N, C-alpha and C positions, 0 to 999 in steps of 0.2 A: 554212746554220746560221749561227748568227754566236757568236763566244768572246768573252766580257769579259774584259780584261784588267784585275785590282785594281793602282790606283795605287800605287806603293810607298812605304810611310811613308819621310820623310825619313830615312835613314840616316847616321849619323857612323861613321867610320875604327873608333873604341873602341868601336860596336854591333857590325857586323862583325864585326871581330876577337875578339870576346870571343865570338859567337857560336859562330865558326870552331875556339874555342881547344880544344874539346872534341873528343878523338880523334871517337868517333860521329858527331855533327853535320861533324866535317869529310867523312867519308868519305862519307858519304849525297850530301853537298853534290858531290864530287867525281864521286860515283858519276852522280847523275843530272843532271849538266850535259854528261857523257859518254854517256851513254846516249839524254839527249832528257828521258826520264822513266821514272820508276820504281814500281811499285805496293808497299806495306810488306811484302808476303809477298818479292817479289823481294829487296828491303835486308836481310831478316831473313836471308834466305839468304846475297845477298852479303855481310854480315858477320858469320856466325853470333851473331846475340844472337835475344831471345826478343823477340818481338812489342810487348808493351807499353812496351819499352826505348824500341823505333825509333820507334813512335808517340807517347810522351812528346816525344823531340828532336823527330820531326817538327810537332809540335802547333805548338813554342815558333819554329821556321825559319818556319813558317806564321802563323805569332801578327805577328812581323819584318818582315813580307811579303820575305821572302828565297827564301821559296817558295810559287807556288800550286797550288791540288790540283782535282779533277773526278772524278767518279763517271761509271762508268762498270760497270754490274751491281751487281753484289757489289764491285768492284773500286776503289779509292779510288787516283787515278795522284796524281803530286807532279812538278813541274818546277820551275825557276830562275823567277822573274819577271823578264820580259824588260822591266820598268818601273824597273829596279834601278836607280841609275846609274851610268854608265857605268865608272867606276875603280874598283868593285865589279862589276859585268863583266866586266870585265877582269882585277880582281887572280881573282875563280876562276878562268880562262880562261888564263893565265898559271899559276897553282896548279898547277891540270889538266898543262896541258904541260907539268908543268918534272920533276914528280912521278909518271912510270908507275909506279915499283919501290913507289910506296906503295897502286896501283889495282891491279896486277897478281893478288897474290892473293884480290881482292875480281871480279875480272873475270873469274877463274879458276872462283872457286864460283859466280856467277850463271851460267857459259856451262854449268855443270853440273845446273843446277837442273830439271830433269823437270817438264812444267806448266804450264810459264810460262804466265799472263795475254795473249791475245792481244785487242789495243788494234784498235781502230778507225779507221782511217786518217784520216777525218773530223774525229775528232776533236780531234787532236793540231797543231795550229797552231803 
């Protein structure tokens, strides 16, 4: 199986920081970076937000090429685009590493979620 990785659009620091200036988008990106990939239902549970709001933010992040998505059955999974510039990936990773208190309650919500969708390990490269 081959997985195509979308080429990231050239991103400026201003574009990245505008995207991450919204708390919901920042939390989504950091949770996805920490977990590897998440579906909308997992993000709605973790952030305690409604599905349309989460989907709207994910669409913005996908349109900016910050996130990639893939469909597996009824689920759509989101992951960080590995083709982002190194400085952008580093910024996300450093923010994740230095802000465990921001993510801790979200991770607890995610861990408490029942019936999380099962990923096919072959799909997640």
